[in-house]
N, C-alpha and C positions, 0 to 999 in steps of 0.2 A: 420735216423741218430740221434744219441744221442749227446747232447752237454750240457755243464754247462753254463747257462745263468744267468745274473744278472738283476734283475727287481727292479723297484721303486714302492712302494705301492701307490695306488691312494688315500687311506684314508687320509683326511686332518689331523686327529689326530695322524697319524703314520708317513707317508712319508719316511719310512726307506727303505734301499736297502737290498736285500737278493739274494742269489744265489741258484739255483735249477738245478739238472741234469734232463733234459727233453728230451723226444723223439720228434723230429721234423719230421712231416709228411706233406703230401700235404693238410692237413686241413688248413683252412684260419684263424683259431684262436685257441689259447690255453686257458684253464681255469687253473688258479693257485691260491693258497691261501697263503697269507702272514703268515709266521711262527710267527710273533710278535703280530699282532692284529687279526689274523685269518680271515681277510676280504678276501672274494673270489674276484678274478679279472679276467678280460678278456685281453688277449694279441693278438692284430691283427698282423698277419704275412705278409699280403700283401705288406705293405710299404717297407719291407726288402727283398722281393723276386726279383731277377734279372735273366733274361734269359741268358743262356749260348749259344753262337753261335760260329760256326766254319766258318772262312772266308778263302776262297781260292783265290789266285791271278789269275786273268783272266778276260775275257770279261763277262759283264753282272752281275747280282746279284746272286752270288753263296753262300750266307750265308745260313747255315743250322742250324736249332735250335737243340741244344743238351740237352735240358731240362732246369733246373733252379738251382740256388744256392741262399742261404740266406746270406746276409751281415748285421749282427746285430751291433748296436752301443755298447759301453761299458756297458751302463745301458739302459735297455728297459723299456719304460713307460707302465703302466697298466691302465685299465679303469674300472670303476664301471660296473658290469653286469647290463643288461637292465631288 
């Protein structure tokens, strides 16, 4: 799935927000570069990943996992690469 996401640069001298059109895959992190200061950044996707479940009314635990979806905030924080 491709989506336009807004990121905040981790660099103390920059701290600007920027928007990029990125492919969201099952990988656990993205590598992006700030277009203003050119600092490379890591974006961890796990905190924004939520499981989708289908729940049927009835006896017992009938919830079935249907995969996952991402729910991103308006501005996604970035981190300095290790």
